[in-house]
C-alpha positions in Angstrom: -35.0 -56.6 -69.8 -38.4 -54.9 -70.6 -39.1 -54.7 -66.8 -35.5 -53.1 -66.3 -36.3 -50.6 -68.7 -39.6 -49.7 -67.2 -37.9 -49.3 -63.7 -35.3 -47.2 -65.3 -37.8 -45.0 -67.0 -39.5 -44.5 -63.4 -36.8 -43.6 -61.9 -35.5 -40.9 -64.8 -39.0 -39.3 -64.6 -38.7 -39.1 -60.6 -35.3 -37.4 -60.9 -36.6 -34.7 -63.2 -39.6 -34.0 -61.3 -37.6 -33.4 -58.3 -35.1 -31.5 -60.2 -38.1 -29.2 -61.2 -39.6 -29.0 -58.1 -36.2 -28.1 -56.8 -35.9 -25.5 -59.0 -39.4 -24.1 -58.0 -39.2 -24.3 -54.6 -39.8 -21.3 -52.3 -37.3 -19.8 -49.9 -38.3 -19.6 -46.5 -38.4 -16.0 -46.8 -40.7 -15.9 -49.7 -42.7 -18.5 -48.0 -43.5 -16.5 -45.2 -43.8 -13.7 -47.3 -46.7 -15.3 -49.5 -48.5 -16.7 -46.2 -48.7 -12.9 -45.1 -50.3 -11.9 -48.1 -52.8 -14.7 -47.9 -53.5 -13.7 -44.5 -53.9 -10.1 -45.1 -56.1 -11.0 -48.3 -58.4 -13.4 -46.2 -58.9 -10.7 -43.2 -59.9 -8.3 -45.8 -62.3 -10.8 -47.7 -63.5 -12.0 -44.5 -64.2 -8.5 -43.0 -64.0 -9.6 -39.4 -63.5 -6.8 -36.7 -61.0 -8.6 -34.7 -57.7 -8.3 -37.2 -55.0 -8.2 -34.7 -51.4 -9.5 -35.4 -49.5 -7.7 -32.8 -49.0 -4.5 -31.3 -45.4 -3.1 -31.8 -46.7 0.4 -32.1 -47.7 2.7 -29.6 -51.0 3.2 -31.2 -54.6 3.0 -31.0 -56.6 2.2 -33.9 -60.1 3.2 -34.3 -62.8 2.3 -36.4 -66.9 1.2 -36.8 -67.9 -2.1 -36.5 -69.2 -4.5 -39.5 -73.0 -4.0 -38.1 -72.7 -0.5 -37.7 -71.4 -0.2 -41.3 -74.2 -1.9 -42.6 -77.3 -1.1 -40.7 -76.1 2.8 -40.1 -77.8 3.2 -37.2 -78.5 6.4 -34.9 -76.8 4.5 -32.4 -73.9 4.0 -34.5 -71.2 6.8 -35.2 -70.1 7.5 -38.7 -66.3 8.3 -39.3 -67.0 11.8 -39.4 -68.3 11.6 -35.4 -64.8 9.8 -34.8 -62.3 11.8 -36.6 -62.1 14.4 -33.6 -60.7 11.7 -31.9 -57.7 11.1 -34.3 -54.4 12.4 -33.4 -52.4 11.3 -36.6 -50.4 13.2 -38.8 -52.9 12.9 -42.0 -50.2 14.6 -44.1 -48.5 11.0 -44.3 -51.0 8.6 -42.8 -54.1 9.9 -45.2 -56.3 12.7 -45.3 -59.8 12.8 -44.3 -62.1 13.3 -47.2 -66.1 13.0 -47.5 -66.6 10.8 -44.2 -63.6 8.9 -45.3 -59.7 8.6 -44.8 -57.8 8.8 -48.0 -54.6 6.2 -49.0 -51.6 7.4 -47.3 -48.5 8.7 -49.5 -46.4 6.3 -47.7 -46.1 2.8 -48.9 -45.6 1.5 -45.4 -47.3 4.2 -43.2 -46.4 1.9 -39.7 -42.7 3.2 -40.2 -44.0 6.7 -38.9 -45.1 6.0 -35.6 -42.3 3.4 -35.1 -40.3 5.4 -32.2 -43.6 7.5 -31.1 -43.7 7.9 -27.5 -47.1 9.8 -27.0 -50.1 7.4 -27.9 -51.4 7.9 -31.2 -55.2 7.4 -32.1 -55.6 6.4 -35.6 -59.2 6.3 -37.0 -60.2 4.1 -40.2 -56.0 3.3 -40.0 -53.9 2.1 -42.9 -54.3 -1.6 -42.5 -50.3 -1.3 -42.2 -50.8 0.6 -39.2 -53.9 -1.0 -37.7 -52.4 -4.5 -37.8 -49.7 -3.8 -35.5 -51.8 -1.4 -33.2 -54.2 -2.0 -30.1 -57.6 -1.9 -31.5 -61.3 -0.2 -30.7 -64.0 -1.2 -32.5 -67.3 1.1 -31.8 -70.5 -0.8 -32.3 -74.3 0.0 -31.0 -75.1 -0.8 -27.3 -74.7 -4.5 -26.5 -74.8 -7.1 -23.4 -73.0 -10.2 -23.4 -72.3 -12.9 -20.7 -69.0 -14.4 -20.1 -69.0 -18.5 -19.9 -67.3 -18.2 -16.2 -70.3 -16.6 -15.2 -73.2 -18.3 -16.7 -74.3 -20.5 -13.4 -76.3 -18.6 -11.0 -74.6 -19.0 -7.5 -77.2 -17.7 -4.3 -79.5 -16.4 -6.8 -76.8 -13.9 -8.5 -75.7 -13.8 -11.9 -73.5 -11.5 -14.0 -73.6 -9.6 -17.0 -71.2 -7.2 -19.1 -72.8 -3.8 -20.5 -71.3 -2.0 -23.7 -67.5 -2.8 -23.4 -65.7 -6.0 -24.1 -61.6 -6.1 -23.2 -59.5 -8.9 -25.0 -55.8 -8.8 -23.0 -55.6 -4.9 -23.3 -55.2 -5.2 -27.0 -58.9 -5.2 -28.6 -61.5 -3.7 -27.2 -65.2 -3.5 -28.4 -67.2 -0.6 -27.1 -70.8 0.8 -27.6 -71.0 4.5 -28.8 -72.2 6.2 -25.8 -71.1 9.8 -26.0 -73.2 10.8 -23.0 -73.3 8.1 -19.7 -74.2 8.8 -16.3 -71.6 7.3 -13.6 -72.7 8.2 -10.3 -74.0 11.7 -11.2 -71.4 12.6 -13.7 -71.9 13.0 -17.6 -68.8 10.1 -18.8 -68.1 9.3 -22.3 -67.4 5.6 -23.2 -65.2 5.8 -26.0 -62.8 8.7 -24.2 -63.0 6.6 -21.2 -61.8 3.5 -23.0 -59.2 5.3 -24.8 -57.6 6.7 -21.7 -58.0 2.8 -20.2 -55.8 1.3 -23.1 -53.3 4.2 -22.7 -53.0 3.3 -18.8 -52.7 -0.2 -19.6 -55.9 -1.0 -18.6 -55.5 0.2 -15.0 -57.5 3.1 -14.8 -61.2 3.8 -15.8 -64.4 5.3 -14.8 -66.4 2.7 -16.6 -67.6 -0.9 -14.9 -69.0 -2.9 -17.8 -69.8 -5.8 -15.2 -73.5 -5.6 -13.6 -74.4 -7.8 -10.7 -78.1 -8.9 -11.2 -79.4 -10.6 -7.8 -83.1 -12.1 -8.4 -85.2 -12.5 -5.1 -85.7 -16.1 -3.5 -89.0 -17.4 -4.4 -90.9 -18.4 -1.2 -92.9 -21.7 -1.5 -95.8 -22.9 0.8 -94.5 -26.5 1.0 -97.7 -27.4 2.8 -99.3 -27.5 -0.6 -96.9 -29.9 -2.2 -97.8 -33.5 -3.1 -94.8 -34.7 -1.3 -95.7 -33.0 2.2 -99.1 -34.1 2.0 -97.8 -37.6 1.3 -95.4 -37.5 4.5 -98.1 -36.2 6.6 -100.4 -39.1 5.8 -97.9 -41.5 6.5 -97.1 -39.8 10.1 -101.1 -40.3 10.9 -101.4 -43.7 9.8 -98.4 -44.7 12.0 -100.5 -43.1 15.1 -103.5 -44.7 14.2 -102.3 -48.4 13.2 -102.7 -49.9 16.9 -106.4 -48.0 16.7 -109.6 -50.2 15.7 -110.5 -47.4 13.0 -114.6 -49.8 13.4 -115.0 -48.5 16.5 -112.5 -45.6 17.4 -113.8 -41.8 16.8 -109.9 -41.1 16.2 -110.2 -42.5 12.8 
């Protein structure tokens, strides 16, 4: 009887817990909403440069890299340097004051550009627009190597200078207002914006640099392997000679 009573009590407790859990369970919509909020909070906390979700807006967001924000190097731009590129309606997206963009009066400013046909450039975008736009992060000059190009073939290797492009949706580019290409001065940021606008088909800049290393000429006659080989060749010639009497040895 005692065992049966214990089992009944356990069943009642389990049923009660299940009922409480069911009452507090999230709907799919609520769970999705909470996940999105956590993801945004994680992004803001980590402060990563790449915060891309999708590109449903015809907008190119423009911002300064975390490195530049921390170092404030002369090789980096300020927000004031980037403001002339901005083509947003600041009245609705947020005004620029003292080197920063003020908060948008709209709760969801991305709605303002849902149907725009002309590509908008948005500097220091509200987060709601930023996560749904193509993104350009402006950084100090840099060089990187692609994993596929790390091996040297025929004394040739490749480096990439001052622009990194990911799927025509995210670009990291160096702040180089005056760059000479074939005798013509090009603004790399201007070129990059036009590059994204064209669907990554038109650009005057090639970030891939080919580096050829001259072949090194070696005197093989100085190597130990060469000397050993020559010794064996001479030994074969003299194997029939009596070196005690012959002058060939």
